[in-house]
PyMOL Python script that loads the backbone (N, CA, C, O; Angstrom):
from pymol import cmd

cmd.read_pdbstr("""\
ATOM      1  N   MET A   1     -37.573  34.420  19.466  1.00  0.00           N
ATOM      2  CA  MET A   1     -36.220  35.092  19.091  1.00  0.00           C
ATOM      3  C   MET A   1     -35.792  35.049  17.510  1.00  0.00           C
ATOM      4  O   MET A   1     -35.739  33.958  16.943  1.00  0.00           O
ATOM      5  N   ARG A   2     -35.504  36.200  16.847  1.00  0.00           N
ATOM      6  CA  ARG A   2     -35.103  36.194  15.451  1.00  0.00           C
ATOM      7  C   ARG A   2     -33.632  35.925  15.312  1.00  0.00           C
ATOM      8  O   ARG A   2     -32.819  36.495  16.041  1.00  0.00           O
ATOM      9  N   LEU A   3     -33.315  35.152  14.479  1.00  0.00           N
ATOM     10  CA  LEU A   3     -31.792  34.721  14.210  1.00  0.00           C
ATOM     11  C   LEU A   3     -31.520  35.114  12.958  1.00  0.00           C
ATOM     12  O   LEU A   3     -32.048  34.455  12.062  1.00  0.00           O
ATOM     13  N   THR A   4     -30.768  36.100  12.633  1.00  0.00           N
ATOM     14  CA  THR A   4     -30.153  36.442  11.198  1.00  0.00           C
ATOM     15  C   THR A   4     -28.874  35.888  11.003  1.00  0.00           C
ATOM     16  O   THR A   4     -27.976  36.177  11.795  1.00  0.00           O
ATOM     17  N   VAL A   5     -28.639  35.019   9.915  1.00  0.00           N
ATOM     18  CA  VAL A   5     -27.223  34.610   9.736  1.00  0.00           C
ATOM     19  C   VAL A   5     -26.722  35.308   8.486  1.00  0.00           C
ATOM     20  O   VAL A   5     -27.388  35.482   7.465  1.00  0.00           O
ATOM     21  N   LEU A   6     -25.372  35.715   8.703  1.00  0.00           N
ATOM     22  CA  LEU A   6     -24.793  36.450   7.849  1.00  0.00           C
ATOM     23  C   LEU A   6     -23.477  35.743   7.142  1.00  0.00           C
ATOM     24  O   LEU A   6     -22.808  34.993   7.852  1.00  0.00           O
ATOM     25  N   LYS A   7     -23.124  35.932   5.916  1.00  0.00           N
ATOM     26  CA  LYS A   7     -22.068  35.216   5.315  1.00  0.00           C
ATOM     27  C   LYS A   7     -21.329  36.491   4.584  1.00  0.00           C
ATOM     28  O   LYS A   7     -21.885  37.170   3.722  1.00  0.00           O
ATOM     29  N   ASN A   8     -20.068  36.699   5.031  1.00  0.00           N
ATOM     30  CA  ASN A   8     -19.372  37.874   4.556  1.00  0.00           C
ATOM     31  C   ASN A   8     -20.135  39.127   4.606  1.00  0.00           C
ATOM     32  O   ASN A   8     -20.107  39.951   3.692  1.00  0.00           O
ATOM     33  N   HIS A   9     -20.932  39.283   5.869  1.00  0.00           N
ATOM     34  CA  HIS A   9     -21.560  40.467   5.974  1.00  0.00           C
ATOM     35  C   HIS A   9     -22.646  40.839   5.388  1.00  0.00           C
ATOM     36  O   HIS A   9     -23.082  41.990   5.400  1.00  0.00           O
ATOM     37  N   VAL A  10     -23.267  39.671   4.714  1.00  0.00           N
ATOM     38  CA  VAL A  10     -24.570  39.744   3.865  1.00  0.00           C
ATOM     39  C   VAL A  10     -25.551  38.870   4.340  1.00  0.00           C
ATOM     40  O   VAL A  10     -25.211  37.688   4.386  1.00  0.00           O
ATOM     41  N   PRO A  11     -26.788  39.176   4.739  1.00  0.00           N
ATOM     42  CA  PRO A  11     -27.835  38.313   5.259  1.00  0.00           C
ATOM     43  C   PRO A  11     -28.041  37.100   4.256  1.00  0.00           C
ATOM     44  O   PRO A  11     -28.336  37.347   3.086  1.00  0.00           O
ATOM     45  N   ILE A  12     -27.904  35.919   4.654  1.00  0.00           N
ATOM     46  CA  ILE A  12     -28.488  34.764   3.856  1.00  0.00           C
ATOM     47  C   ILE A  12     -29.434  34.033   4.245  1.00  0.00           C
ATOM     48  O   ILE A  12     -29.993  33.265   3.463  1.00  0.00           O
ATOM     49  N   ASN A  13     -29.755  34.131   5.423  1.00  0.00           N
ATOM     50  CA  ASN A  13     -30.994  33.371   6.146  1.00  0.00           C
ATOM     51  C   ASN A  13     -31.441  34.299   7.276  1.00  0.00           C
ATOM     52  O   ASN A  13     -30.701  35.105   7.840  1.00  0.00           O
ATOM     53  N   GLU A  14     -32.886  34.074   7.575  1.00  0.00           N
ATOM     54  CA  GLU A  14     -33.229  34.591   8.758  1.00  0.00           C
ATOM     55  C   GLU A  14     -34.274  33.436   9.398  1.00  0.00           C
ATOM     56  O   GLU A  14     -35.146  32.895   8.719  1.00  0.00           O
ATOM     57  N   PHE A  15     -34.048  33.168  10.748  1.00  0.00           N
ATOM     58  CA  PHE A  15     -34.920  32.257  11.327  1.00  0.00           C
ATOM     59  C   PHE A  15     -35.813  32.948  12.544  1.00  0.00           C
ATOM     60  O   PHE A  15     -35.439  33.869  13.270  1.00  0.00           O
ATOM     61  N   LEU A  16     -36.872  32.382  12.571  1.00  0.00           N
ATOM     62  CA  LEU A  16     -37.787  32.810  13.822  1.00  0.00           C
ATOM     63  C   LEU A  16     -37.681  31.410  14.423  1.00  0.00           C
ATOM     64  O   LEU A  16     -37.952  30.349  13.860  1.00  0.00           O
ATOM     65  N   VAL A  17     -37.126  31.645  15.979  1.00  0.00           N
ATOM     66  CA  VAL A  17     -37.094  30.455  16.602  1.00  0.00           C
ATOM     67  C   VAL A  17     -37.927  30.536  17.915  1.00  0.00           C
ATOM     68  O   VAL A  17     -37.724  31.402  18.766  1.00  0.00           O
ATOM     69  N   GLU A  18     -38.885  29.565  18.016  1.00  0.00           N
ATOM     70  CA  GLU A  18     -39.873  29.658  19.214  1.00  0.00           C
ATOM     71  C   GLU A  18     -39.324  29.210  20.366  1.00  0.00           C
ATOM     72  O   GLU A  18     -38.764  28.117  20.285  1.00  0.00           O
ATOM     73  N   THR A  19     -39.330  29.759  21.428  1.00  0.00           N
ATOM     74  CA  THR A  19     -38.912  29.477  22.613  1.00  0.00           C
ATOM     75  C   THR A  19     -39.776  29.387  23.728  1.00  0.00           C
ATOM     76  O   THR A  19     -40.600  30.299  23.781  1.00  0.00           O
ATOM     77  N   PRO A  20     -39.832  28.411  24.781  1.00  0.00           N
ATOM     78  CA  PRO A  20     -40.740  28.244  25.774  1.00  0.00           C
ATOM     79  C   PRO A  20     -40.574  29.573  26.912  1.00  0.00           C
ATOM     80  O   PRO A  20     -40.130  30.676  26.591  1.00  0.00           O
ATOM     81  N   ASP A  21     -40.907  29.301  27.915  1.00  0.00           N
ATOM     82  CA  ASP A  21     -40.795  30.313  28.916  1.00  0.00           C
ATOM     83  C   ASP A  21     -39.456  30.808  29.270  1.00  0.00           C
ATOM     84  O   ASP A  21     -38.717  30.073  29.924  1.00  0.00           O
ATOM     85  N   HIS A  22     -38.997  32.189  28.840  1.00  0.00           N
ATOM     86  CA  HIS A  22     -37.684  32.504  29.049  1.00  0.00           C
ATOM     87  C   HIS A  22     -37.180  32.565  30.700  1.00  0.00           C
ATOM     88  O   HIS A  22     -36.077  33.028  30.990  1.00  0.00           O
ATOM     89  N   ARG A  23     -37.788  32.227  31.365  1.00  0.00           N
ATOM     90  CA  ARG A  23     -37.171  31.981  32.665  1.00  0.00           C
ATOM     91  C   ARG A  23     -36.629  30.618  33.002  1.00  0.00           C
ATOM     92  O   ARG A  23     -35.987  30.379  34.025  1.00  0.00           O
ATOM     93  N   GLU A  24     -36.970  29.636  31.958  1.00  0.00           N
ATOM     94  CA  GLU A  24     -36.294  28.331  32.088  1.00  0.00           C
ATOM     95  C   GLU A  24     -35.369  28.270  31.250  1.00  0.00           C
ATOM     96  O   GLU A  24     -35.338  28.879  30.181  1.00  0.00           O
ATOM     97  N   ARG A  25     -34.293  27.300  31.808  1.00  0.00           N
ATOM     98  CA  ARG A  25     -33.093  26.972  30.788  1.00  0.00           C
ATOM     99  C   ARG A  25     -33.360  26.285  29.537  1.00  0.00           C
ATOM    100  O   ARG A  25     -33.949  25.206  29.455  1.00  0.00           O
ATOM    101  N   TYR A  26     -32.874  26.999  28.513  1.00  0.00           N
ATOM    102  CA  TYR A  26     -33.125  26.446  27.397  1.00  0.00           C
ATOM    103  C   TYR A  26     -32.011  26.595  26.412  1.00  0.00           C
ATOM    104  O   TYR A  26     -31.208  27.505  26.616  1.00  0.00           O
ATOM    105  N   GLU A  27     -31.829  25.676  25.174  1.00  0.00           N
ATOM    106  CA  GLU A  27     -30.839  25.682  24.452  1.00  0.00           C
ATOM    107  C   GLU A  27     -31.293  25.558  22.875  1.00  0.00           C
ATOM    108  O   GLU A  27     -32.185  24.780  22.534  1.00  0.00           O
ATOM    109  N   ILE A  28     -30.597  26.397  21.955  1.00  0.00           N
ATOM    110  CA  ILE A  28     -30.966  26.296  20.605  1.00  0.00           C
ATOM    111  C   ILE A  28     -29.586  25.930  19.950  1.00  0.00           C
ATOM    112  O   ILE A  28     -28.636  26.707  20.047  1.00  0.00           O
ATOM    113  N   TYR A  29     -29.502  24.887  19.367  1.00  0.00           N
ATOM    114  CA  TYR A  29     -28.319  24.383  18.734  1.00  0.00           C
ATOM    115  C   TYR A  29     -28.423  24.761  17.157  1.00  0.00           C
ATOM    116  O   TYR A  29     -29.434  24.513  16.500  1.00  0.00           O
ATOM    117  N   VAL A  30     -27.450  25.288  16.709  1.00  0.00           N
ATOM    118  CA  VAL A  30     -27.158  25.660  15.235  1.00  0.00           C
ATOM    119  C   VAL A  30     -26.209  25.200  14.509  1.00  0.00           C
ATOM    120  O   VAL A  30     -25.126  25.405  15.059  1.00  0.00           O
ATOM    121  N   GLY A  31     -26.094  24.545  13.292  1.00  0.00           N
ATOM    122  CA  GLY A  31     -25.218  24.181  12.622  1.00  0.00           C
ATOM    123  C   GLY A  31     -25.752  23.193  11.474  1.00  0.00           C
ATOM    124  O   GLY A  31     -26.947  23.116  11.188  1.00  0.00           O
ATOM    125  N   ARG A  32     -24.716  22.424  10.829  1.00  0.00           N
ATOM    126  CA  ARG A  32     -25.255  21.498   9.582  1.00  0.00           C
ATOM    127  C   ARG A  32     -25.973  20.352   9.916  1.00  0.00           C
ATOM    128  O   ARG A  32     -26.733  19.855   9.085  1.00  0.00           O
ATOM    129  N   SER A  33     -25.819  19.820  11.134  1.00  0.00           N
ATOM    130  CA  SER A  33     -26.420  18.472  11.539  1.00  0.00           C
ATOM    131  C   SER A  33     -28.031  18.627  11.420  1.00  0.00           C
ATOM    132  O   SER A  33     -28.596  19.681  11.713  1.00  0.00           O
ATOM    133  N   GLU A  34     -28.676  17.538  10.987  1.00  0.00           N
ATOM    134  CA  GLU A  34     -30.066  17.397  10.857  1.00  0.00           C
ATOM    135  C   GLU A  34     -30.607  17.589  12.412  1.00  0.00           C
ATOM    136  O   GLU A  34     -31.770  17.957  12.579  1.00  0.00           O
ATOM    137  N   ASP A  35     -29.862  17.369  13.395  1.00  0.00           N
ATOM    138  CA  ASP A  35     -30.642  17.089  14.641  1.00  0.00           C
ATOM    139  C   ASP A  35     -30.484  18.617  15.301  1.00  0.00           C
ATOM    140  O   ASP A  35     -30.865  18.681  16.470  1.00  0.00           O
ATOM    141  N   CYS A  36     -29.976  19.855  14.716  1.00  0.00           N
ATOM    142  CA  CYS A  36     -29.981  21.155  15.130  1.00  0.00           C
ATOM    143  C   CYS A  36     -31.112  21.744  14.970  1.00  0.00           C
ATOM    144  O   CYS A  36     -31.754  21.569  13.934  1.00  0.00           O
ATOM    145  N   HIS A  37     -31.523  22.489  15.899  1.00  0.00           N
ATOM    146  CA  HIS A  37     -32.815  23.531  15.821  1.00  0.00           C
ATOM    147  C   HIS A  37     -32.749  24.238  14.779  1.00  0.00           C
ATOM    148  O   HIS A  37     -33.795  24.313  14.135  1.00  0.00           O
ATOM    149  N   VAL A  38     -31.644  24.921  14.301  1.00  0.00           N
ATOM    150  CA  VAL A  38     -31.456  25.908  13.236  1.00  0.00           C
ATOM    151  C   VAL A  38     -30.457  25.022  12.108  1.00  0.00           C
ATOM    152  O   VAL A  38     -29.272  24.808  12.365  1.00  0.00           O
ATOM    153  N   LEU A  39     -30.937  24.674  11.175  1.00  0.00           N
ATOM    154  CA  LEU A  39     -29.910  24.081  10.113  1.00  0.00           C
ATOM    155  C   LEU A  39     -29.311  25.058   9.138  1.00  0.00           C
ATOM    156  O   LEU A  39     -30.093  25.822   8.573  1.00  0.00           O
ATOM    157  N   ILE A  40     -28.194  25.124   8.901  1.00  0.00           N
ATOM    158  CA  ILE A  40     -27.458  26.071   7.997  1.00  0.00           C
ATOM    159  C   ILE A  40     -26.628  25.110   7.149  1.00  0.00           C
ATOM    160  O   ILE A  40     -25.750  24.413   7.657  1.00  0.00           O
ATOM    161  N   GLU A  41     -26.919  25.087   5.858  1.00  0.00           N
ATOM    162  CA  GLU A  41     -26.369  24.155   4.811  1.00  0.00           C
ATOM    163  C   GLU A  41     -25.266  24.837   4.262  1.00  0.00           C
ATOM    164  O   GLU A  41     -25.448  25.345   3.156  1.00  0.00           O
ATOM    165  N   ASP A  42     -24.149  24.962   4.798  1.00  0.00           N
ATOM    166  CA  ASP A  42     -22.934  25.586   4.282  1.00  0.00           C
ATOM    167  C   ASP A  42     -21.765  24.760   4.634  1.00  0.00           C
ATOM    168  O   ASP A  42     -21.713  24.361   5.797  1.00  0.00           O
ATOM    169  N   PRO A  43     -20.829  24.441   3.830  1.00  0.00           N
ATOM    170  CA  PRO A  43     -19.661  23.521   4.270  1.00  0.00           C
ATOM    171  C   PRO A  43     -18.675  24.143   5.135  1.00  0.00           C
ATOM    172  O   PRO A  43     -17.768  23.522   5.690  1.00  0.00           O
ATOM    173  N   LEU A  44     -18.933  25.677   5.254  1.00  0.00           N
ATOM    174  CA  LEU A  44     -17.990  26.255   6.357  1.00  0.00           C
ATOM    175  C   LEU A  44     -18.475  26.324   7.620  1.00  0.00           C
ATOM    176  O   LEU A  44     -17.880  27.008   8.453  1.00  0.00           O
ATOM    177  N   ILE A  45     -19.539  25.679   7.919  1.00  0.00           N
ATOM    178  CA  ILE A  45     -20.375  25.514   9.065  1.00  0.00           C
ATOM    179  C   ILE A  45     -20.181  24.086   9.391  1.00  0.00           C
ATOM    180  O   ILE A  45     -20.229  23.127   8.622  1.00  0.00           O
ATOM    181  N   SER A  46     -19.922  24.110  10.842  1.00  0.00           N
ATOM    182  CA  SER A  46     -19.625  22.828  11.650  1.00  0.00           C
ATOM    183  C   SER A  46     -20.919  22.163  11.871  1.00  0.00           C
ATOM    184  O   SER A  46     -21.954  22.829  11.882  1.00  0.00           O
ATOM    185  N   ARG A  47     -20.921  20.942  12.041  1.00  0.00           N
ATOM    186  CA  ARG A  47     -22.350  20.370  12.466  1.00  0.00           C
ATOM    187  C   ARG A  47     -22.917  20.663  13.480  1.00  0.00           C
ATOM    188  O   ARG A  47     -24.147  20.696  13.505  1.00  0.00           O
ATOM    189  N   HIS A  48     -22.247  20.918  14.453  1.00  0.00           N
ATOM    190  CA  HIS A  48     -22.754  21.577  15.611  1.00  0.00           C
ATOM    191  C   HIS A  48     -21.830  22.766  16.193  1.00  0.00           C
ATOM    192  O   HIS A  48     -21.015  22.680  17.111  1.00  0.00           O
ATOM    193  N   HIS A  49     -22.218  24.063  15.309  1.00  0.00           N
ATOM    194  CA  HIS A  49     -21.431  25.168  15.370  1.00  0.00           C
ATOM    195  C   HIS A  49     -21.545  25.910  16.529  1.00  0.00           C
ATOM    196  O   HIS A  49     -20.486  26.174  17.098  1.00  0.00           O
ATOM    197  N   PHE A  50     -22.662  26.344  17.055  1.00  0.00           N
ATOM    198  CA  PHE A  50     -22.938  27.072  18.072  1.00  0.00           C
ATOM    199  C   PHE A  50     -24.017  26.808  18.968  1.00  0.00           C
ATOM    200  O   PHE A  50     -24.987  26.251  18.454  1.00  0.00           O
ATOM    201  N   VAL A  51     -24.075  27.051  20.079  1.00  0.00           N
ATOM    202  CA  VAL A  51     -25.532  26.973  20.954  1.00  0.00           C
ATOM    203  C   VAL A  51     -25.921  28.367  21.550  1.00  0.00           C
ATOM    204  O   VAL A  51     -25.047  29.064  22.065  1.00  0.00           O
ATOM    205  N   LEU A  52     -27.056  28.729  21.495  1.00  0.00           N
ATOM    206  CA  LEU A  52     -27.737  29.829  22.217  1.00  0.00           C
ATOM    207  C   LEU A  52     -28.202  29.069  23.412  1.00  0.00           C
ATOM    208  O   LEU A  52     -28.838  28.019  23.323  1.00  0.00           O
ATOM    209  N   LYS A  53     -27.859  29.644  24.543  1.00  0.00           N
ATOM    210  CA  LYS A  53     -28.403  29.226  25.891  1.00  0.00           C
ATOM    211  C   LYS A  53     -29.098  30.131  26.649  1.00  0.00           C
ATOM    212  O   LYS A  53     -28.540  31.216  26.812  1.00  0.00           O
ATOM    213  N   ASN A  54     -30.222  29.961  27.180  1.00  0.00           N
ATOM    214  CA  ASN A  54     -30.965  30.717  28.049  1.00  0.00           C
ATOM    215  C   ASN A  54     -30.601  30.519  29.697  1.00  0.00           C
ATOM    216  O   ASN A  54     -31.140  29.553  30.237  1.00  0.00           O
ATOM    217  N   GLU A  55     -29.941  31.161  30.318  1.00  0.00           N
ATOM    218  CA  GLU A  55     -29.615  30.894  31.459  1.00  0.00           C
ATOM    219  C   GLU A  55     -30.035  32.136  32.480  1.00  0.00           C
ATOM    220  O   GLU A  55     -29.476  33.230  32.402  1.00  0.00           O
ATOM    221  N   ASP A  56     -30.969  31.880  33.344  1.00  0.00           N
ATOM    222  CA  ASP A  56     -31.760  32.746  34.167  1.00  0.00           C
ATOM    223  C   ASP A  56     -31.954  34.201  33.718  1.00  0.00           C
ATOM    224  O   ASP A  56     -31.686  35.261  34.285  1.00  0.00           O
ATOM    225  N   GLY A  57     -32.554  33.900  32.412  1.00  0.00           N
ATOM    226  CA  GLY A  57     -33.231  34.948  31.651  1.00  0.00           C
ATOM    227  C   GLY A  57     -32.305  35.701  30.748  1.00  0.00           C
ATOM    228  O   GLY A  57     -32.681  36.543  29.933  1.00  0.00           O
ATOM    229  N   LYS A  58     -31.057  35.334  30.954  1.00  0.00           N
ATOM    230  CA  LYS A  58     -30.009  36.099  30.055  1.00  0.00           C
ATOM    231  C   LYS A  58     -29.508  34.860  28.736  1.00  0.00           C
ATOM    232  O   LYS A  58     -29.125  33.703  28.915  1.00  0.00           O
ATOM    233  N   TRP A  59     -29.652  35.470  27.675  1.00  0.00           N
ATOM    234  CA  TRP A  59     -29.022  34.468  26.583  1.00  0.00           C
ATOM    235  C   TRP A  59     -27.548  34.796  26.240  1.00  0.00           C
ATOM    236  O   TRP A  59     -27.003  35.897  26.168  1.00  0.00           O
ATOM    237  N   PHE A  60     -26.995  33.431  26.027  1.00  0.00           N
ATOM    238  CA  PHE A  60     -25.424  33.511  25.695  1.00  0.00           C
ATOM    239  C   PHE A  60     -25.383  32.555  24.403  1.00  0.00           C
ATOM    240  O   PHE A  60     -26.193  31.661  24.157  1.00  0.00           O
ATOM    241  N   CYS A  61     -24.291  32.921  23.645  1.00  0.00           N
ATOM    242  CA  CYS A  61     -24.024  32.458  22.508  1.00  0.00           C
ATOM    243  C   CYS A  61     -22.582  31.659  22.865  1.00  0.00           C
ATOM    244  O   CYS A  61     -21.586  32.245  23.289  1.00  0.00           O
ATOM    245  N   GLU A  62     -22.656  30.335  22.633  1.00  0.00           N
ATOM    246  CA  GLU A  62     -21.505  29.674  22.791  1.00  0.00           C
ATOM    247  C   GLU A  62     -20.929  28.585  21.669  1.00  0.00           C
ATOM    248  O   GLU A  62     -21.450  27.564  21.223  1.00  0.00           O
ATOM    249  N   LYS A  63     -19.809  29.132  21.427  1.00  0.00           N
ATOM    250  CA  LYS A  63     -19.197  28.266  20.224  1.00  0.00           C
ATOM    251  C   LYS A  63     -18.937  26.765  20.575  1.00  0.00           C
ATOM    252  O   LYS A  63     -18.554  26.528  21.721  1.00  0.00           O
ATOM    253  N   LEU A  64     -19.074  25.933  19.875  1.00  0.00           N
ATOM    254  CA  LEU A  64     -19.024  24.473  20.120  1.00  0.00           C
ATOM    255  C   LEU A  64     -18.099  23.757  19.489  1.00  0.00           C
ATOM    256  O   LEU A  64     -17.877  22.598  19.840  1.00  0.00           O
ATOM    257  N   SER A  65     -17.261  24.489  18.218  1.00  0.00           N
ATOM    258  CA  SER A  65     -16.749  23.652  17.387  1.00  0.00           C
ATOM    259  C   SER A  65     -15.382  24.427  17.230  1.00  0.00           C
ATOM    260  O   SER A  65     -15.414  25.633  16.986  1.00  0.00           O
ATOM    261  N   GLN A  66     -14.104  23.715  17.374  1.00  0.00           N
ATOM    262  CA  GLN A  66     -12.765  24.463  17.369  1.00  0.00           C
ATOM    263  C   GLN A  66     -12.437  25.101  16.155  1.00  0.00           C
ATOM    264  O   GLN A  66     -11.578  25.979  16.067  1.00  0.00           O
ATOM    265  N   LEU A  67     -13.308  24.544  14.946  1.00  0.00           N
ATOM    266  CA  LEU A  67     -13.067  25.133  13.675  1.00  0.00           C
ATOM    267  C   LEU A  67     -13.918  26.366  13.491  1.00  0.00           C
ATOM    268  O   LEU A  67     -14.898  26.591  14.201  1.00  0.00           O
ATOM    269  N   GLY A  68     -13.491  27.203  12.458  1.00  0.00           N
ATOM    270  CA  GLY A  68     -14.570  28.249  12.175  1.00  0.00           C
ATOM    271  C   GLY A  68     -14.670  29.434  13.175  1.00  0.00           C
ATOM    272  O   GLY A  68     -13.998  29.426  14.206  1.00  0.00           O
ATOM    273  N   LEU A  69     -15.447  30.372  12.889  1.00  0.00           N
ATOM    274  CA  LEU A  69     -15.508  31.565  13.877  1.00  0.00           C
ATOM    275  C   LEU A  69     -17.224  31.713  14.054  1.00  0.00           C
ATOM    276  O   LEU A  69     -18.126  31.360  13.294  1.00  0.00           O
ATOM    277  N   VAL A  70     -17.264  32.386  15.380  1.00  0.00           N
ATOM    278  CA  VAL A  70     -18.603  32.690  15.692  1.00  0.00           C
ATOM    279  C   VAL A  70     -18.484  34.197  16.084  1.00  0.00           C
ATOM    280  O   VAL A  70     -17.796  34.613  17.017  1.00  0.00           O
ATOM    281  N   SER A  71     -19.226  34.938  15.268  1.00  0.00           N
ATOM    282  CA  SER A  71     -19.023  36.572  15.634  1.00  0.00           C
ATOM    283  C   SER A  71     -20.551  36.968  15.619  1.00  0.00           C
ATOM    284  O   SER A  71     -21.449  36.706  14.820  1.00  0.00           O
ATOM    285  N   LEU A  72     -20.513  37.844  17.036  1.00  0.00           N
ATOM    286  CA  LEU A  72     -21.881  38.250  17.250  1.00  0.00           C
ATOM    287  C   LEU A  72     -21.895  39.820  17.298  1.00  0.00           C
ATOM    288  O   LEU A  72     -21.159  40.404  18.093  1.00  0.00           O
ATOM    289  N   ASN A  73     -22.730  40.507  16.449  1.00  0.00           N
ATOM    290  CA  ASN A  73     -22.268  42.037  16.319  1.00  0.00           C
ATOM    291  C   ASN A  73     -20.869  42.422  16.228  1.00  0.00           C
ATOM    292  O   ASN A  73     -20.296  43.213  16.977  1.00  0.00           O
ATOM    293  N   GLY A  74     -20.366  41.784  15.228  1.00  0.00           N
ATOM    294  CA  GLY A  74     -18.718  42.036  15.138  1.00  0.00           C
ATOM    295  C   GLY A  74     -17.759  41.660  15.916  1.00  0.00           C
ATOM    296  O   GLY A  74     -16.565  41.710  15.620  1.00  0.00           O
ATOM    297  N   SER A  75     -18.398  41.112  17.348  1.00  0.00           N
ATOM    298  CA  SER A  75     -17.252  40.533  18.247  1.00  0.00           C
ATOM    299  C   SER A  75     -17.271  39.039  18.132  1.00  0.00           C
ATOM    300  O   SER A  75     -18.318  38.392  18.155  1.00  0.00           O
ATOM    301  N   SER A  76     -15.949  38.456  17.996  1.00  0.00           N
ATOM    302  CA  SER A  76     -15.974  37.126  18.058  1.00  0.00           C
ATOM    303  C   SER A  76     -15.249  36.643  19.344  1.00  0.00           C
ATOM    304  O   SER A  76     -14.201  37.102  19.798  1.00  0.00           O
ATOM    305  N   ALA A  77     -15.996  35.640  19.842  1.00  0.00           N
ATOM    306  CA  ALA A  77     -15.658  34.968  21.124  1.00  0.00           C
ATOM    307  C   ALA A  77     -16.184  33.505  21.118  1.00  0.00           C
ATOM    308  O   ALA A  77     -16.963  33.027  20.293  1.00  0.00           O
ATOM    309  N   ASN A  78     -15.613  32.872  22.197  1.00  0.00           N
ATOM    310  CA  ASN A  78     -16.161  31.445  22.550  1.00  0.00           C
ATOM    311  C   ASN A  78     -17.345  31.380  23.297  1.00  0.00           C
ATOM    312  O   ASN A  78     -18.092  30.401  23.285  1.00  0.00           O
ATOM    313  N   ARG A  79     -17.570  32.613  24.083  1.00  0.00           N
ATOM    314  CA  ARG A  79     -18.794  32.506  24.736  1.00  0.00           C
ATOM    315  C   ARG A  79     -19.126  34.144  25.052  1.00  0.00           C
ATOM    316  O   ARG A  79     -18.306  34.863  25.624  1.00  0.00           O
ATOM    317  N   ILE A  80     -20.542  34.652  24.560  1.00  0.00           N
ATOM    318  CA  ILE A  80     -20.578  35.838  24.650  1.00  0.00           C
ATOM    319  C   ILE A  80     -22.261  36.233  24.970  1.00  0.00           C
ATOM    320  O   ILE A  80     -23.089  35.600  24.314  1.00  0.00           O
ATOM    321  N   GLN A  81     -22.605  36.940  25.651  1.00  0.00           N
ATOM    322  CA  GLN A  81     -23.738  37.440  26.067  1.00  0.00           C
ATOM    323  C   GLN A  81     -24.617  38.193  24.950  1.00  0.00           C
ATOM    324  O   GLN A  81     -24.181  39.299  24.629  1.00  0.00           O
ATOM    325  N   VAL A  82     -25.803  37.752  24.304  1.00  0.00           N
ATOM    326  CA  VAL A  82     -26.590  38.283  23.646  1.00  0.00           C
ATOM    327  C   VAL A  82     -27.476  39.155  24.083  1.00  0.00           C
ATOM    328  O   VAL A  82     -28.373  38.857  24.871  1.00  0.00           O
ATOM    329  N   GLN A  83     -27.274  40.403  23.561  1.00  0.00           N
ATOM    330  CA  GLN A  83     -28.265  41.357  23.881  1.00  0.00           C
ATOM    331  C   GLN A  83     -29.489  41.669  23.126  1.00  0.00           C
ATOM    332  O   GLN A  83     -29.459  41.726  21.897  1.00  0.00           O
ATOM    333  N   GLU A  84     -30.641  41.888  23.848  1.00  0.00           N
ATOM    334  CA  GLU A  84     -31.946  42.162  22.964  1.00  0.00           C
ATOM    335  C   GLU A  84     -31.581  43.209  21.935  1.00  0.00           C
ATOM    336  O   GLU A  84     -31.000  44.241  22.269  1.00  0.00           O
ATOM    337  N   GLY A  85     -31.936  42.934  20.627  1.00  0.00           N
ATOM    338  CA  GLY A  85     -32.047  43.835  19.547  1.00  0.00           C
ATOM    339  C   GLY A  85     -30.741  43.513  18.602  1.00  0.00           C
ATOM    340  O   GLY A  85     -30.557  44.149  17.565  1.00  0.00           O
TER     341      GLY A  85
END
""", "prot")
cmd.dss("prot")
cmd.show_as("cartoon", "prot")
cmd.util.cbc("prot")
cmd.orient("prot")
């Protein structure tokens, strides 16, 4: 899975995240904390900002912090399904 991080609509980093069998439950944590799978060093990002979850072959982005925003393809939500592409 390729994850592109934007700040003010400008790409600041891109990550290639290796995932196991897509049929299994899997979670990718994103934030400032060193225990996250994807580490983003930015003071506006929470230590555990959001998680990407694979549930029955579908990916969801779920916001973990009450602070800040999570926007996926221009849509802000606490939990949103991630579409391929």
